[in-house]
MMTF fields as JSON, N, C-alpha, C and O atoms, coordinates in Angstrom:
{
  "mmtfVersion": "1.0.0",
  "mmtfProducer": "UNKNOWN",
  "numBonds": 519,
  "numAtoms": 520,
  "numGroups": 130,
  "numChains": 1,
  "numModels": 1,
  "chainsPerModel": [1],
  "groupsPerChain": [130],
  "chainIdList": ["A"],
  "bondAtomList": [4, 2, 8, 6, 12, 10, 16, 14, 20, 18, 24, 22, 28, 26, 32, 30, 36, 34, 40, 38, 44, 42, 48, 46, 52, 50, 56, 54, 60, 58, 64, 62, 68, 66, 72, 70, 76, 74, 80, 78, 84, 82, 88, 86, 92, 90, 96, 94, 100, 98, 104, 102, 108, 106, 112, 110, 116, 114, 120, 118, 124, 122, 128, 126, 132, 130, 136, 134, 140, 138, 144, 142, 148, 146, 152, 150, 156, 154, 160, 158, 164, 162, 168, 166, 172, 170, 176, 174, 180, 178, 184, 182, 188, 186, 192, 190, 196, 194, 200, 198, 204, 202, 208, 206, 212, 210, 216, 214, 220, 218, 224, 222, 228, 226, 232, 230, 236, 234, 240, 238, 244, 242, 248, 246, 252, 250, 256, 254, 260, 258, 264, 262, 268, 266, 272, 270, 276, 274, 280, 278, 284, 282, 288, 286, 292, 290, 296, 294, 300, 298, 304, 302, 308, 306, 312, 310, 316, 314, 320, 318, 324, 322, 328, 326, 332, 330, 336, 334, 340, 338, 344, 342, 348, 346, 352, 350, 356, 354, 360, 358, 364, 362, 368, 366, 372, 370, 376, 374, 380, 378, 384, 382, 388, 386, 392, 390, 396, 394, 400, 398, 404, 402, 408, 406, 412, 410, 416, 414, 420, 418, 424, 422, 428, 426, 432, 430, 436, 434, 440, 438, 444, 442, 448, 446, 452, 450, 456, 454, 460, 458, 464, 462, 468, 466, 472, 470, 476, 474, 480, 478, 484, 482, 488, 486, 492, 490, 496, 494, 500, 498, 504, 502, 508, 506, 512, 510, 516, 514],
  "bondOrderList": [1, 1, 1, 1, 1, 1, 1, 1, 1, 1, 1, 1, 1, 1, 1, 1, 1, 1, 1, 1, 1, 1, 1, 1, 1, 1, 1, 1, 1, 1, 1, 1, 1, 1, 1, 1, 1, 1, 1, 1, 1, 1, 1, 1, 1, 1, 1, 1, 1, 1, 1, 1, 1, 1, 1, 1, 1, 1, 1, 1, 1, 1, 1, 1, 1, 1, 1, 1, 1, 1, 1, 1, 1, 1, 1, 1, 1, 1, 1, 1, 1, 1, 1, 1, 1, 1, 1, 1, 1, 1, 1, 1, 1, 1, 1, 1, 1, 1, 1, 1, 1, 1, 1, 1, 1, 1, 1, 1, 1, 1, 1, 1, 1, 1, 1, 1, 1, 1, 1, 1, 1, 1, 1, 1, 1, 1, 1, 1, 1],
  "groupList": [{"groupName": "MET", "atomNameList": ["N", "CA", "C", "O"], "elementList": ["N", "C", "C", "O"], "formalChargeList": [0, 0, 0, 0], "bondAtomList": [1, 0, 2, 1, 3, 2], "bondOrderList": [1, 1, 2], "singleLetterCode": "M", "chemCompType": "L-PEPTIDE LINKING"}, {"groupName": "GLN", "atomNameList": ["N", "CA", "C", "O"], "elementList": ["N", "C", "C", "O"], "formalChargeList": [0, 0, 0, 0], "bondAtomList": [1, 0, 2, 1, 3, 2], "bondOrderList": [1, 1, 2], "singleLetterCode": "Q", "chemCompType": "L-PEPTIDE LINKING"}, {"groupName": "ASP", "atomNameList": ["N", "CA", "C", "O"], "elementList": ["N", "C", "C", "O"], "formalChargeList": [0, 0, 0, 0], "bondAtomList": [1, 0, 2, 1, 3, 2], "bondOrderList": [1, 1, 2], "singleLetterCode": "D", "chemCompType": "L-PEPTIDE LINKING"}, {"groupName": "ALA", "atomNameList": ["N", "CA", "C", "O"], "elementList": ["N", "C", "C", "O"], "formalChargeList": [0, 0, 0, 0], "bondAtomList": [1, 0, 2, 1, 3, 2], "bondOrderList": [1, 1, 2], "singleLetterCode": "A", "chemCompType": "L-PEPTIDE LINKING"}, {"groupName": "ILE", "atomNameList": ["N", "CA", "C", "O"], "elementList": ["N", "C", "C", "O"], "formalChargeList": [0, 0, 0, 0], "bondAtomList": [1, 0, 2, 1, 3, 2], "bondOrderList": [1, 1, 2], "singleLetterCode": "I", "chemCompType": "L-PEPTIDE LINKING"}, {"groupName": "LYS", "atomNameList": ["N", "CA", "C", "O"], "elementList": ["N", "C", "C", "O"], "formalChargeList": [0, 0, 0, 0], "bondAtomList": [1, 0, 2, 1, 3, 2], "bondOrderList": [1, 1, 2], "singleLetterCode": "K", "chemCompType": "L-PEPTIDE LINKING"}, {"groupName": "PHE", "atomNameList": ["N", "CA", "C", "O"], "elementList": ["N", "C", "C", "O"], "formalChargeList": [0, 0, 0, 0], "bondAtomList": [1, 0, 2, 1, 3, 2], "bondOrderList": [1, 1, 2], "singleLetterCode": "F", "chemCompType": "L-PEPTIDE LINKING"}, {"groupName": "GLY", "atomNameList": ["N", "CA", "C", "O"], "elementList": ["N", "C", "C", "O"], "formalChargeList": [0, 0, 0, 0], "bondAtomList": [1, 0, 2, 1, 3, 2], "bondOrderList": [1, 1, 2], "singleLetterCode": "G", "chemCompType": "PEPTIDE LINKING"}, {"groupName": "PRO", "atomNameList": ["N", "CA", "C", "O"], "elementList": ["N", "C", "C", "O"], "formalChargeList": [0, 0, 0, 0], "bondAtomList": [1, 0, 2, 1, 3, 2], "bondOrderList": [1, 1, 2], "singleLetterCode": "P", "chemCompType": "L-PEPTIDE LINKING"}, {"groupName": "VAL", "atomNameList": ["N", "CA", "C", "O"], "elementList": ["N", "C", "C", "O"], "formalChargeList": [0, 0, 0, 0], "bondAtomList": [1, 0, 2, 1, 3, 2], "bondOrderList": [1, 1, 2], "singleLetterCode": "V", "chemCompType": "L-PEPTIDE LINKING"}, {"groupName": "TYR", "atomNameList": ["N", "CA", "C", "O"], "elementList": ["N", "C", "C", "O"], "formalChargeList": [0, 0, 0, 0], "bondAtomList": [1, 0, 2, 1, 3, 2], "bondOrderList": [1, 1, 2], "singleLetterCode": "Y", "chemCompType": "L-PEPTIDE LINKING"}, {"groupName": "TRP", "atomNameList": ["N", "CA", "C", "O"], "elementList": ["N", "C", "C", "O"], "formalChargeList": [0, 0, 0, 0], "bondAtomList": [1, 0, 2, 1, 3, 2], "bondOrderList": [1, 1, 2], "singleLetterCode": "W", "chemCompType": "L-PEPTIDE LINKING"}, {"groupName": "ARG", "atomNameList": ["N", "CA", "C", "O"], "elementList": ["N", "C", "C", "O"], "formalChargeList": [0, 0, 0, 0], "bondAtomList": [1, 0, 2, 1, 3, 2], "bondOrderList": [1, 1, 2], "singleLetterCode": "R", "chemCompType": "L-PEPTIDE LINKING"}, {"groupName": "THR", "atomNameList": ["N", "CA", "C", "O"], "elementList": ["N", "C", "C", "O"], "formalChargeList": [0, 0, 0, 0], "bondAtomList": [1, 0, 2, 1, 3, 2], "bondOrderList": [1, 1, 2], "singleLetterCode": "T", "chemCompType": "L-PEPTIDE LINKING"}, {"groupName": "GLU", "atomNameList": ["N", "CA", "C", "O"], "elementList": ["N", "C", "C", "O"], "formalChargeList": [0, 0, 0, 0], "bondAtomList": [1, 0, 2, 1, 3, 2], "bondOrderList": [1, 1, 2], "singleLetterCode": "E", "chemCompType": "L-PEPTIDE LINKING"}, {"groupName": "LEU", "atomNameList": ["N", "CA", "C", "O"], "elementList": ["N", "C", "C", "O"], "formalChargeList": [0, 0, 0, 0], "bondAtomList": [1, 0, 2, 1, 3, 2], "bondOrderList": [1, 1, 2], "singleLetterCode": "L", "chemCompType": "L-PEPTIDE LINKING"}, {"groupName": "SER", "atomNameList": ["N", "CA", "C", "O"], "elementList": ["N", "C", "C", "O"], "formalChargeList": [0, 0, 0, 0], "bondAtomList": [1, 0, 2, 1, 3, 2], "bondOrderList": [1, 1, 2], "singleLetterCode": "S", "chemCompType": "L-PEPTIDE LINKING"}, {"groupName": "HIS", "atomNameList": ["N", "CA", "C", "O"], "elementList": ["N", "C", "C", "O"], "formalChargeList": [0, 0, 0, 0], "bondAtomList": [1, 0, 2, 1, 3, 2], "bondOrderList": [1, 1, 2], "singleLetterCode": "H", "chemCompType": "L-PEPTIDE LINKING"}, {"groupName": "ASN", "atomNameList": ["N", "CA", "C", "O"], "elementList": ["N", "C", "C", "O"], "formalChargeList": [0, 0, 0, 0], "bondAtomList": [1, 0, 2, 1, 3, 2], "bondOrderList": [1, 1, 2], "singleLetterCode": "N", "chemCompType": "L-PEPTIDE LINKING"}],
  "groupTypeList": [0, 1, 2, 3, 4, 2, 3, 4, 1, 5, 6, 7, 6, 8, 4, 9, 0, 3, 9, 7, 0, 7, 10, 10, 4, 10, 10, 4, 11, 12, 10, 9, 13, 14, 14, 9, 13, 8, 0, 15, 14, 5, 16, 17, 15, 16, 15, 4, 18, 9, 4, 2, 1, 4, 12, 0, 15, 2, 18, 2, 15, 4, 12, 15, 1, 1, 5, 9, 18, 9, 9, 15, 14, 10, 14, 5, 3, 12, 2, 7, 5, 16, 12, 4, 3, 18, 16, 13, 16, 9, 12, 7, 17, 16, 2, 9, 1, 9, 1, 14, 8, 1, 15, 1, 12, 12, 5, 16, 4, 5, 16, 15, 16, 2, 2, 12, 14, 16, 12, 2, 5, 1, 5, 5, 12, 2, 5, 7, 5, 2],
  "groupIdList": [1, 2, 3, 4, 5, 6, 7, 8, 9, 10, 11, 12, 13, 14, 15, 16, 17, 18, 19, 20, 21, 22, 23, 24, 25, 26, 27, 28, 29, 30, 31, 32, 33, 34, 35, 36, 37, 38, 39, 40, 41, 42, 43, 44, 45, 46, 47, 48, 49, 50, 51, 52, 53, 54, 55, 56, 57, 58, 59, 60, 61, 62, 63, 64, 65, 66, 67, 68, 69, 70, 71, 72, 73, 74, 75, 76, 77, 78, 79, 80, 81, 82, 83, 84, 85, 86, 87, 88, 89, 90, 91, 92, 93, 94, 95, 96, 97, 98, 99, 100, 101, 102, 103, 104, 105, 106, 107, 108, 109, 110, 111, 112, 113, 114, 115, 116, 117, 118, 119, 120, 121, 122, 123, 124, 125, 126, 127, 128, 129, 130],
  "secStructList": [7, 2, 2, 2, 2, 2, 2, 2, 6, 6, 6, 7, 2, 2, 2, 2, 2, 2, 2, 2, 2, 2, 2, 2, 2, 2, 2, 2, 2, 2, 2, 0, 0, 0, 0, 0, 6, 6, 6, 6, 2, 2, 2, 2, 2, 2, 2, 2, 2, 2, 2, 2, 2, 2, 2, 2, 2, 2, 2, 2, 2, 2, 2, 2, 2, 2, 2, 2, 2, 2, 2, 2, 2, 2, 2, 2, 2, 2, 2, 2, 2, 2, 2, 2, 2, 2, 2, 2, 2, 2, 2, 1, 1, 7, 1, 7, 7, 7, 7, 7, 7, 7, 7, 7, 7, 7, 7, 7, 7, 7, 7, 2, 2, 2, 2, 2, 2, 2, 2, 2, 2, 2, 2, 2, 2, 2, 2, 2, 7, 7],
  "xCoordList": [89.316, 89.056, 90.269, 91.122, 89.959, 91.266, 92.865, 93.85, 92.812, 94.169, 94.555, 95.769, 93.533, 94.155, 94.6, 95.459, 94.0, 94.547, 95.729, 96.359, 96.047, 97.132, 98.116, 99.01, 98.176, 98.914, 99.232, 100.405, 98.684, 98.882, 99.709, 100.663, 99.364, 100.227, 101.425, 101.973, 102.058, 103.291, 103.492, 104.153, 103.333, 104.101, 103.544, 104.429, 102.735, 102.376, 101.292, 100.798, 101.186, 99.919, 100.289, 99.688, 101.248, 102.316, 102.331, 102.059, 102.616, 103.11, 101.795, 101.539, 101.219, 99.548, 99.314, 99.535, 98.81, 98.355, 98.867, 98.156, 100.022, 101.007, 100.82, 100.364, 101.249, 100.728, 98.98, 98.631, 98.171, 96.765, 96.329, 95.355, 97.15, 97.324, 97.918, 97.505, 98.858, 99.383, 98.839, 98.782, 98.273, 96.945, 95.963, 95.736, 95.457, 94.558, 95.2, 94.44, 95.94, 96.61, 96.509, 95.732, 97.123, 97.452, 95.778, 95.638, 94.66, 93.448, 92.778, 92.139, 93.048, 92.732, 93.479, 92.878, 95.051, 95.488, 95.06, 94.931, 94.801, 94.55, 92.845, 92.674, 91.881, 90.794, 90.712, 89.936, 91.628, 91.925, 92.437, 91.87, 93.525, 93.938, 93.733, 94.102, 92.731, 91.777, 90.22, 89.519, 90.096, 88.286, 88.105, 87.481, 88.793, 89.035, 89.333, 88.631, 90.764, 91.402, 91.103, 91.532, 90.609, 89.441, 88.629, 88.393, 87.685, 86.976, 86.9, 85.788, 88.034, 88.163, 88.576, 88.335, 89.296, 89.992, 88.786, 88.584, 88.032, 86.534, 85.764, 85.196, 86.062, 84.668, 85.778, 85.143, 87.572, 87.936, 87.42, 86.962, 87.608, 87.335, 85.771, 85.58, 84.929, 83.747, 83.901, 83.702, 84.244, 84.716, 84.868, 84.304, 85.988, 86.843, 85.756, 85.723, 84.959, 83.847, 82.809, 82.166, 82.27, 81.232, 81.688, 80.788, 82.854, 83.816, 83.71, 82.954, 83.951, 83.74, 82.701, 82.601, 81.567, 80.185, 79.549, 78.673, 80.047, 79.908, 80.39, 79.733, 81.885, 82.312, 81.82, 81.698, 81.544, 80.908, 79.045, 78.447, 78.432, 77.184, 77.493, 76.702, 78.287, 78.707, 79.405, 79.54, 79.835, 80.072, 78.953, 78.847, 77.795, 76.939, 76.017, 75.208, 76.16, 75.055, 75.161, 74.369, 76.862, 77.443, 77.053, 76.7, 77.162, 77.071, 75.181, 74.776, 74.405, 73.087, 72.577, 71.536, 73.616, 73.502, 73.586, 72.724, 74.684, 75.211, 74.383, 74.548, 73.528, 72.45, 71.598, 71.21, 71.356, 69.489, 70.065, 69.201, 71.191, 71.783, 71.634, 71.059, 71.852, 71.735, 70.478, 69.843, 69.924, 68.504, 67.503, 66.576, 67.896, 67.395, 67.222, 66.229, 68.812, 68.819, 68.333, 68.135, 68.207, 67.977, 66.427, 66.038, 65.645, 64.183, 64.09, 63.254, 65.355, 65.228, 65.015, 64.169, 66.236, 66.429, 64.972, 64.527, 64.445, 63.068, 62.186, 61.518, 62.037, 60.922, 60.93, 59.913, 62.417, 62.461, 61.856, 61.103, 62.672, 62.602, 60.762, 60.392, 59.911, 58.569, 57.728, 56.813, 58.25, 57.741, 58.221, 57.542, 59.423, 59.444, 58.783, 58.473, 58.569, 57.34, 56.267, 55.956, 55.583, 54.533, 54.391, 53.62, 55.486, 55.638, 55.632, 54.907, 56.366, 56.408, 54.97, 54.6, 54.175, 52.829, 52.072, 51.538, 51.887, 51.101, 51.751, 50.984, 53.085, 53.618, 53.821, 53.576, 54.182, 54.049, 55.668, 55.881, 56.57, 58.346, 58.642, 57.972, 60.13, 60.869, 61.923, 62.514, 61.97, 63.537, 64.768, 65.973, 64.073, 65.161, 65.601, 64.613, 66.784, 67.269, 67.748, 68.78, 67.044, 67.472, 68.267, 67.78, 69.462, 70.23, 70.2, 70.44, 70.114, 69.918, 70.965, 72.06, 70.926, 72.061, 73.009, 72.334, 74.104, 74.548, 75.834, 76.566, 75.81, 77.172, 78.377, 78.199, 79.064, 80.441, 81.322, 81.459, 81.835, 82.577, 84.453, 85.007, 84.832, 86.356, 86.757, 86.267, 88.139, 88.597, 89.305, 89.659, 89.329, 90.156, 91.432, 92.185, 92.022, 93.541, 94.263, 94.011, 95.383, 96.379, 96.534, 96.373, 96.906, 97.01, 98.572, 99.452, 98.92, 100.463, 101.17, 102.048, 100.723, 101.598, 101.692, 102.809, 100.675, 100.767, 101.777, 102.465, 101.952, 102.65, 104.259, 105.165, 104.343, 105.901, 106.395, 107.556, 105.238, 105.54, 105.816, 106.715, 105.329, 105.573, 106.986, 107.579, 107.641, 108.764, 109.759, 110.635, 109.511, 110.508, 110.814, 111.928, 109.796, 109.872, 110.848, 111.702, 110.714, 111.229, 113.221, 114.199, 113.098, 114.457, 114.87, 115.795, 114.537, 114.733, 115.252, 116.357, 114.333, 114.469, 115.864, 116.636, 115.806, 117.419, 118.181, 118.939, 118.33, 119.657, 120.417, 121.618, 118.962, 119.222, 119.895, 120.832, 119.637, 120.115, 121.693, 122.379, 122.389, 123.678, 124.397, 125.602],
  "yCoordList": [125.492, 123.838, 123.59, 122.702, 125.074, 124.512, 124.751, 124.085, 125.985, 125.891, 125.009, 124.965, 123.888, 122.758, 121.644, 120.837, 121.584, 120.797, 120.973, 120.016, 122.389, 123.076, 122.646, 122.003, 122.959, 122.84, 121.265, 121.194, 120.148, 118.968, 118.463, 117.711, 118.857, 118.475, 119.599, 119.5, 120.622, 120.676, 120.815, 121.853, 120.311, 119.842, 118.115, 117.338, 117.805, 116.543, 116.436, 117.292, 115.299, 115.278, 115.404, 116.192, 114.734, 114.702, 115.921, 116.334, 116.732, 117.974, 119.056, 119.564, 119.062, 119.642, 119.397, 120.301, 118.117, 117.568, 118.384, 119.27, 118.129, 118.506, 119.528, 119.819, 120.542, 122.364, 122.583, 123.433, 121.599, 121.641, 121.166, 121.659, 119.987, 119.714, 120.765, 120.865, 121.581, 122.635, 123.583, 123.882, 124.174, 125.106, 124.761, 125.407, 123.459, 122.932, 122.439, 122.193, 122.34, 122.715, 123.926, 124.172, 124.992, 126.439, 127.205, 128.053, 126.562, 126.698, 126.223, 126.889, 125.241, 124.663, 125.521, 126.065, 125.486, 126.351, 127.386, 127.589, 128.2, 129.397, 129.517, 130.594, 128.675, 128.529, 128.178, 128.646, 127.225, 127.081, 127.972, 128.234, 128.439, 129.773, 130.768, 131.408, 131.083, 132.31, 132.585, 133.513, 131.139, 130.674, 129.921, 130.113, 129.011, 127.983, 128.275, 128.452, 128.217, 128.727, 130.531, 130.672, 131.149, 131.71, 131.543, 132.222, 130.274, 130.148, 129.005, 128.534, 128.4, 127.37, 127.833, 127.309, 128.958, 129.861, 130.275, 130.171, 130.746, 131.078, 129.943, 129.999, 128.955, 128.259, 127.613, 127.168, 127.445, 126.699, 127.862, 127.387, 129.237, 129.982, 129.52, 129.262, 129.603, 129.265, 128.129, 128.25, 127.084, 125.708, 125.775, 125.059, 126.92, 126.839, 127.317, 127.051, 128.104, 128.789, 128.193, 128.609, 126.892, 126.38, 125.152, 124.587, 124.595, 123.877, 125.031, 124.723, 125.45, 126.577, 126.486, 126.132, 126.88, 126.799, 125.983, 126.265, 124.424, 123.165, 122.768, 122.236, 123.176, 122.937, 123.853, 123.501, 124.888, 125.649, 125.301, 125.919, 124.441, 124.116, 122.804, 122.631, 122.185, 120.85, 121.341, 120.575, 122.375, 122.516, 122.943, 122.722, 123.889, 123.924, 122.848, 122.763, 122.005, 120.651, 119.859, 119.461, 119.913, 119.413, 119.784, 119.098, 121.177, 121.819, 121.949, 121.813, 122.14, 121.561, 120.203, 119.95, 119.271, 117.678, 117.736, 117.226, 118.394, 118.505, 119.049, 118.798, 119.685, 120.991, 119.695, 119.435, 119.017, 118.453, 116.745, 115.897, 116.526, 115.432, 115.781, 114.932, 116.797, 117.687, 117.644, 116.845, 118.691, 118.851, 117.242, 117.103, 116.212, 114.768, 114.486, 114.272, 114.534, 113.928, 114.944, 114.564, 116.075, 116.85, 116.449, 116.271, 116.294, 115.589, 114.187, 113.896, 113.299, 112.392, 111.913, 111.114, 112.732, 113.028, 113.448, 113.081, 114.218, 114.999, 114.369, 114.579, 113.343, 112.656, 111.234, 110.695, 110.803, 109.598, 109.989, 109.356, 111.657, 112.044, 112.219, 112.046, 112.495, 112.967, 111.491, 111.335, 110.702, 108.751, 108.452, 107.72, 108.842, 108.296, 109.341, 108.838, 110.622, 111.147, 110.392, 109.918, 110.274, 109.506, 108.361, 108.194, 107.485, 106.136, 106.43, 105.704, 107.412, 107.315, 108.038, 108.025, 108.656, 108.884, 107.854, 107.823, 106.992, 105.94, 104.926, 104.767, 104.348, 103.323, 104.379, 103.891, 105.578, 106.286, 106.019, 106.555, 105.538, 105.462, 105.29, 104.812, 105.856, 105.369, 104.105, 103.766, 103.512, 102.328, 103.072, 102.848, 104.051, 104.674, 105.897, 106.58, 106.629, 108.095, 108.595, 108.188, 109.514, 110.026, 111.529, 112.404, 111.513, 112.919, 114.132, 113.855, 114.756, 116.316, 116.622, 116.917, 116.63, 116.507, 117.684, 118.71, 117.886, 119.258, 119.415, 118.522, 120.695, 120.834, 121.1, 122.02, 120.927, 120.773, 122.03, 122.272, 122.707, 124.118, 123.35, 122.648, 123.978, 123.482, 124.595, 125.702, 123.803, 124.873, 125.708, 125.499, 126.618, 128.302, 127.926, 127.361, 128.064, 127.719, 129.247, 130.299, 128.667, 130.018, 130.827, 130.347, 132.258, 132.753, 132.899, 133.012, 132.908, 132.804, 133.871, 133.437, 135.093, 135.949, 135.446, 135.154, 135.267, 134.641, 133.36, 133.286, 132.391, 131.64, 132.076, 131.602, 133.127, 133.814, 134.443, 134.508, 134.868, 135.883, 134.671, 135.006, 133.267, 132.655, 132.077, 131.584, 132.012, 131.334, 132.281, 131.964, 133.731, 134.747, 134.728, 134.55, 134.916, 134.649, 133.299, 133.546, 131.996, 130.748, 131.158, 130.808, 131.894, 132.321, 133.056, 132.556, 134.151, 134.842, 134.156, 134.318, 133.478, 132.801, 131.785, 131.485, 131.458, 130.194, 130.796, 130.496, 132.233, 133.634, 133.815, 134.02, 133.635, 134.079, 133.177, 133.599, 131.855, 130.432, 130.384, 129.689, 130.885, 130.773, 131.46, 131.494],
  "zCoordList": [34.17, 34.246, 33.272, 33.243, 32.217, 31.245, 31.836, 31.519, 32.857, 33.305, 34.147, 34.345, 35.022, 35.816, 34.834, 35.188, 33.54, 32.447, 31.545, 31.094, 31.263, 30.917, 31.653, 31.104, 33.338, 34.245, 34.581, 34.949, 34.583, 34.468, 33.358, 33.556, 32.234, 31.047, 31.051, 29.953, 31.823, 31.841, 32.806, 32.829, 34.194, 35.086, 35.411, 35.77, 35.337, 35.758, 37.033, 37.765, 36.969, 38.082, 39.279, 40.01, 39.698, 41.411, 41.596, 42.723, 40.669, 40.984, 41.6, 42.691, 40.346, 40.647, 41.889, 42.695, 42.354, 43.341, 44.52, 44.994, 44.987, 45.74, 46.1, 47.205, 44.93, 45.009, 45.675, 46.495, 45.06, 45.831, 47.039, 47.609, 47.608, 48.791, 49.634, 50.789, 49.196, 49.946, 50.673, 51.866, 49.203, 49.48, 50.759, 51.782, 50.288, 51.562, 52.845, 53.782, 52.936, 54.456, 54.71, 55.632, 54.128, 54.186, 54.725, 55.607, 53.854, 54.24, 55.686, 56.5, 55.695, 57.086, 58.367, 59.294, 58.14, 58.903, 59.626, 60.833, 58.339, 58.347, 59.219, 59.791, 59.298, 59.946, 61.196, 62.03, 61.372, 62.575, 63.543, 64.604, 63.161, 63.806, 64.16, 65.145, 62.853, 63.375, 63.757, 64.162, 63.362, 64.289, 65.431, 66.475, 65.003, 65.911, 67.587, 68.583, 67.288, 68.199, 69.435, 70.58, 68.95, 69.84, 70.434, 71.433, 69.906, 70.36, 71.1, 71.336, 71.567, 72.356, 73.497, 74.584, 73.296, 74.526, 75.258, 76.468, 74.376, 75.046, 76.069, 77.16, 75.14, 75.829, 77.04, 77.996, 77.223, 77.991, 79.488, 80.527, 79.291, 80.211, 81.245, 82.433, 80.045, 80.449, 81.409, 82.617, 80.854, 81.843, 82.57, 83.398, 82.985, 84.143, 85.444, 86.646, 84.588, 85.605, 85.89, 86.853, 85.045, 85.512, 86.203, 86.825, 86.253, 87.233, 88.553, 89.474, 88.581, 89.999, 90.606, 91.781, 89.672, 90.19, 90.806, 91.624, 90.373, 90.516, 91.859, 92.754, 91.864, 93.359, 94.284, 95.457, 93.957, 95.204, 95.452, 96.333, 94.713, 94.568, 95.634, 96.561, 95.523, 96.047, 97.156, 98.111, 97.211, 99.064, 100.01, 101.216, 98.829, 100.101, 100.254, 101.178, 99.299, 99.387, 100.961, 101.815, 100.728, 101.903, 103.102, 104.062, 102.946, 104.442, 104.674, 105.828, 103.835, 104.035, 104.443, 105.051, 103.941, 104.686, 105.81, 106.526, 106.318, 107.769, 108.304, 109.498, 108.18, 108.698, 108.949, 110.089, 108.056, 107.803, 108.582, 108.806, 108.83, 110.137, 111.018, 111.7, 111.619, 113.137, 113.209, 113.897, 112.346, 112.941, 112.992, 113.789, 112.051, 112.559, 113.833, 114.527, 114.101, 115.31, 116.544, 117.698, 116.148, 117.474, 117.429, 118.584, 116.708, 116.174, 117.035, 117.89, 116.487, 117.497, 118.752, 119.153, 119.564, 120.764, 121.442, 122.53, 120.587, 120.922, 121.288, 122.301, 120.368, 120.052, 121.154, 121.591, 121.46, 122.009, 123.51, 124.25, 123.699, 125.042, 125.37, 126.532, 124.491, 124.352, 124.736, 125.545, 124.037, 124.534, 125.561, 126.281, 125.992, 127.46, 128.572, 129.652, 128.399, 129.068, 129.345, 130.437, 128.075, 127.9, 128.832, 129.777, 128.247, 129.114, 130.719, 131.4, 131.345, 132.647, 133.005, 134.179, 132.013, 132.892, 133.153, 134.262, 132.406, 132.031, 133.507, 134.457, 133.552, 134.717, 135.977, 137.079, 135.957, 136.918, 137.297, 138.384, 136.906, 136.552, 135.399, 134.484, 135.417, 134.304, 134.483, 135.508, 133.157, 133.43, 132.693, 132.808, 131.88, 130.971, 131.313, 131.584, 131.459, 131.22, 130.13, 129.597, 129.712, 128.54, 129.025, 129.741, 128.469, 128.626, 127.953, 126.778, 128.012, 127.513, 126.373, 126.851, 125.078, 124.241, 124.524, 124.598, 124.68, 125.344, 124.13, 123.703, 123.806, 122.822, 123.313, 124.111, 123.298, 124.171, 123.59, 122.391, 124.56, 123.889, 124.115, 124.961, 122.878, 123.183, 123.924, 124.149, 124.354, 125.747, 124.592, 123.431, 125.379, 124.976, 124.283, 125.075, 122.875, 123.125, 122.953, 122.364, 123.895, 124.328, 122.931, 121.809, 123.274, 122.502, 121.838, 122.691, 120.74, 120.143, 121.411, 122.157, 121.502, 122.568, 123.775, 124.2, 124.474, 125.569, 125.595, 126.614, 124.66, 124.731, 124.684, 125.369, 123.668, 123.61, 125.07, 125.473, 125.721, 126.916, 127.899, 128.669, 128.176, 128.904, 128.462, 129.422, 127.329, 126.874, 127.441, 128.246, 126.849, 127.676, 129.004, 129.497, 129.555, 131.279, 131.818, 132.67, 131.349, 131.152, 130.917, 131.577, 129.86, 129.617, 130.496, 131.137, 130.83, 131.681, 133.1, 133.619, 133.504, 134.688, 134.714, 135.625, 133.451, 132.995, 133.261, 134.183, 132.348, 132.436, 133.577, 133.755, 134.697, 136.118, 136.794, 137.471, 136.797, 137.383, 136.799, 137.548, 135.766, 135.321, 135.96, 135.709]
}
């Protein structure tokens, strides 16, 4: 304590406080660079992993919801068909026709090589005409 009083008497209060603040700033800077920054980098990587997992779960939930919707649609179609079958057995005839839901296949897409072959044949024909 006596050292601080001697320094204030020799250099003045503002100079001693400026040196003290300089040391405090250095101490905080060293603490941040040695302790906080590595932990922030580590937590940043953990945060990225958590975000990726949340996105994967979200995609899984979307796919699951689509599957549930399809199953519910098939159940509605099946229940409607059974209700109509029950009503026709009571009345003897049906006023409503129910179509069986069918999955439509997409037409096959020509492969790229087939398309190239047809273009090559067309070019040969065009050259032969010239």
